[in-house]
C-alpha positions in Angstrom: -47.5 79.4 98.1 -44.6 77.0 98.6 -41.4 78.6 100.0 -38.1 77.0 100.8 -36.3 77.5 104.0 -34.6 80.7 102.7 -38.0 82.1 101.8 -37.5 81.7 98.2 -40.9 81.1 96.3 -40.7 77.7 94.8 -44.3 77.3 93.6 -47.1 79.6 93.5 -50.7 78.7 94.0 -53.8 80.8 93.7 -57.0 79.4 95.3 -60.1 79.6 92.8 -57.8 79.5 89.7 -57.0 76.4 87.8 -53.5 75.1 88.4 -50.8 77.0 86.5 -48.7 75.8 83.6 -45.3 75.7 85.3 -42.2 76.6 83.3 -38.6 76.6 84.5 -39.2 79.9 86.4 -42.7 81.2 85.8 -46.1 79.9 86.7 -48.6 81.0 84.1 -52.4 81.2 85.1 -55.1 81.3 82.4 -57.5 84.0 83.5 -60.0 84.1 80.5 -58.9 87.1 78.3 -55.3 87.3 79.8 -52.7 85.5 81.4 -51.3 86.0 84.8 -47.6 85.4 84.8 -45.8 84.8 88.2 -42.0 84.8 88.4 -40.9 82.3 91.1 -37.6 82.2 92.7 -36.7 79.0 91.0 -33.5 78.9 89.1 -32.4 76.6 86.3 -29.1 75.8 84.9 -28.3 73.4 82.0 -32.0 73.4 81.6 -32.4 71.6 85.0 -34.3 73.3 87.8 -32.6 73.4 91.1 -34.6 72.1 94.2 -34.1 75.3 96.0 -34.4 78.8 94.8 -32.8 82.3 95.0 -34.7 84.6 97.3 -36.2 87.7 95.6 -35.0 86.4 92.2 -38.5 86.6 90.7 -38.9 90.2 91.8 -35.6 91.1 90.2 -36.6 89.5 87.0 -40.0 91.2 86.8 -38.7 94.6 87.7 -35.7 94.4 85.2 -38.2 93.2 82.5 -40.5 96.2 83.2 -37.7 98.6 83.0 -36.5 97.3 79.7 -40.1 97.3 78.4 -40.2 100.9 79.4 -37.0 101.8 77.8 -38.0 100.0 74.5 -41.2 101.9 74.1 -40.8 101.6 70.4 -41.2 97.8 70.6 -44.8 96.8 71.5 -44.9 94.1 74.3 -47.4 92.0 76.0 -47.9 93.7 79.4 -51.4 94.7 80.5 -50.9 95.7 84.1 -48.6 95.0 87.1 -51.2 96.5 89.5 -52.6 93.7 91.6 -55.8 95.7 92.2 -56.5 95.1 88.6 -55.9 91.4 88.8 -58.8 88.8 88.9 -60.4 88.5 92.4 -58.8 85.3 93.2 -55.3 86.7 92.7 -56.1 89.8 94.7 -56.5 87.6 97.6 -52.8 86.6 97.6 -51.7 90.0 96.5 -48.9 90.2 99.0 -47.2 87.2 97.4 -47.7 88.4 93.9 -46.6 92.0 94.4 -43.5 92.8 92.4 -43.1 89.4 90.8 -46.1 89.1 88.5 -47.7 90.6 85.4 -51.1 90.5 83.8 -50.3 89.9 80.1 -51.9 89.5 76.7 -52.8 86.1 75.3 -50.9 85.8 72.0 -49.6 83.2 69.7 -46.1 82.4 70.7 -43.3 82.3 68.0 -41.6 78.9 68.5 -38.1 80.4 68.4 -35.8 81.8 71.0 -34.1 84.7 69.4 -30.5 85.0 70.5 -28.2 88.0 70.0 -24.5 87.5 70.6 -22.1 90.4 70.7 -19.3 88.3 72.3 -17.9 84.8 71.7 -18.6 82.9 74.8 -20.5 79.9 76.1 -22.0 77.5 73.7 -21.1 79.9 70.9 -17.5 79.7 71.7 -17.5 76.0 71.9 -19.1 75.6 68.6 -16.7 78.2 67.1 -13.8 76.1 68.3 -15.0 73.1 66.4 -16.4 74.6 63.2 -15.4 78.3 63.0 -19.1 79.2 62.9 -22.0 79.7 65.3 -25.5 78.5 64.3 -24.4 78.5 60.7 -22.9 82.0 60.9 -19.4 81.7 59.7 -16.9 83.9 61.5 -13.4 85.0 60.8 -10.6 82.9 62.4 -8.5 84.0 65.3 -11.1 84.9 67.8 -10.3 83.9 71.5 -12.8 83.3 74.3 -14.9 86.3 75.2 -13.7 88.3 72.2 -16.1 90.9 70.9 -17.4 90.1 67.6 -17.0 92.5 64.6 -20.8 92.9 64.7 -23.6 91.1 66.7 -25.0 88.1 65.3 -28.4 86.5 65.4 -28.3 82.7 66.5 -31.9 81.3 67.0 -32.8 78.3 69.1 -35.7 76.0 69.4 -37.2 76.5 72.8 -37.1 73.4 75.0 -39.9 71.8 76.8 -39.7 71.7 80.5 -36.6 69.6 81.5 -35.1 69.4 77.9 -32.3 71.3 76.4 -32.7 74.2 74.1 -31.3 73.4 70.6 -29.3 75.9 68.6 -30.5 76.1 64.9 -29.3 77.7 61.7 -31.3 80.5 60.2 -32.7 78.2 57.5 -34.4 76.3 60.2 -36.0 79.4 61.6 -37.3 80.2 58.2 -38.9 76.6 58.1 -40.4 77.2 61.5 -41.9 80.6 60.5 -41.4 82.1 57.1 -38.5 83.8 55.2 -40.1 87.2 55.8 -40.9 86.5 59.4 -37.5 85.2 60.2 -35.9 88.2 58.7 -38.0 90.5 60.8 -37.2 88.6 63.9 -33.5 88.8 63.1 -33.8 92.5 62.6 -35.8 93.1 65.7 -33.5 91.0 67.9 -30.3 92.8 66.8 -32.0 96.2 67.1 -33.2 95.6 70.6 -29.8 94.0 71.5 -27.9 97.0 70.3 -30.1 99.5 71.9 -29.8 97.8 75.3 -26.0 97.1 74.9 -25.4 100.8 74.1 -27.4 101.8 77.3 -25.7 99.2 79.5 -22.3 100.3 78.3 -23.1 103.6 79.8 -23.7 101.9 83.2 -20.6 99.9 83.1 -22.1 96.6 82.0 -21.3 94.6 78.9 -24.2 92.5 77.6 -22.3 89.6 76.0 -25.5 87.8 74.8 -29.2 87.6 75.3 -32.3 86.0 74.1 -35.8 87.2 73.4 -39.1 85.6 72.8 -41.8 87.1 70.5 -45.4 86.5 70.0 -48.1 87.5 67.4 -51.0 90.0 68.2 -53.1 90.3 65.2 -50.1 89.2 63.0 -48.0 91.9 64.7 -44.7 90.8 66.4 -44.6 91.8 69.9 -42.1 91.3 72.7 -43.2 88.8 75.4 -42.0 86.9 78.4 -38.9 88.3 80.2 -36.4 90.9 78.7 -32.7 91.4 79.3 -32.7 89.8 82.9 -29.8 87.9 84.5 -31.7 84.7 83.5 -31.8 85.5 79.9 -28.7 87.5 79.5 -24.9 87.4 80.3 -24.0 90.6 82.1 -20.2 91.4 82.4 -19.1 94.3 84.7 -16.9 96.3 82.3 -14.0 96.7 84.7 -13.5 93.0 85.1 -13.8 92.1 81.4 -10.9 90.2 79.9 -10.6 87.9 77.0 -9.1 84.4 77.0 -11.3 83.6 80.0 -15.0 83.5 80.9 -15.3 86.8 82.5 -17.0 87.3 86.0 -20.7 88.0 85.4 -23.8 89.3 87.1 -26.2 86.4 86.2 -26.6 82.7 86.8 -23.3 81.8 85.3 -22.2 81.6 89.0 -24.5 78.8 89.5 -23.3 77.0 86.4 -19.8 77.3 87.5 -20.6 75.7 90.9 -22.5 72.9 89.3 -19.5 72.3 86.9 -17.1 72.3 90.0 -19.2 69.5 91.7 -19.3 67.4 88.5 -23.0 67.7 87.9 -23.9 65.6 85.0 -26.4 68.2 83.7 -29.4 65.8 83.9 -32.1 65.9 86.6 -32.3 65.6 89.5 -30.1 68.6 90.1 -28.3 69.0 93.6 -29.5 71.4 96.3 -27.4 74.6 96.1 -25.5 75.5 99.3 -26.5 78.6 101.3 -23.4 80.5 100.2 -24.1 79.9 96.4 -27.6 80.9 97.0 -26.7 84.2 98.8 -23.9 85.1 96.3 -26.2 84.5 93.4 -29.0 86.6 95.0 -26.4 89.4 95.3 -25.4 89.1 91.8 -29.0 89.5 90.6 -29.6 92.5 92.9 -26.4 94.1 91.7 -27.4 93.6 88.0 -30.8 95.3 88.9 -29.2 98.2 90.8 -26.5 98.9 88.2 -28.6 98.7 85.2 -31.8 100.5 86.5 -30.3 102.7 89.1 -33.0 101.3 91.6 -33.1 98.4 94.1 -35.8 96.1 95.0 -39.1 98.0 95.4 
């Protein structure tokens, strides 16, 4: 295992298993009939991975995802087990490193679309609206300001980027081309239902979920929820008492890192700069605060 000087897990390694497929955050090991997904502490912004990580971030992502998987019991998902005693023998040898940040999951066909739900107009959606009055082909009424709540949540799909590349927002028609009319409609319905369920729950905990993205897979032609769910990496969490329109509200997610990178003039292409220790620690606290506020529990 490779840790940085702040004890953030940068790269996992499991002797006896083939090298993993490394994403921006997760290391994925092929273990015959399943996949072992390890959430590192790497952090990406503008689709660039930072050279140093956020300690405990992978544990936060894993525990939050498991919380939401449990809350959304009606939606089938890919989790087989998080008990390291049930992992392959090679993985059990490094159980202490994997504890709390890993999942044994089903092998399924990944649907090649990031399914984004937006309840508020912010980020890339706000930028697009200012130019065209629409977001991913969804026409919106005039007069919205930054961070406004939309009349109703919208589905704005994206093409998932390869490592080091930028995700691409796409219109619904393109999602139909990548899947089918029936499948794209199903993904839209599921995305908005999951978002609305989670947003209602979070509102009761004093958190606004401005937007979020999901990934789905196919198990025997049945759509199931995969990867991470409603984490500070995949979502925009705003503490309700600090919410205001006309600005980008303070958030409990990696927007803090994006803001820092913007402040130092990062050109949004690799290599990314090393994050200062104070940015690392403040980001860590934001992730842990999101976990504690939404789940009522801290890091196990």
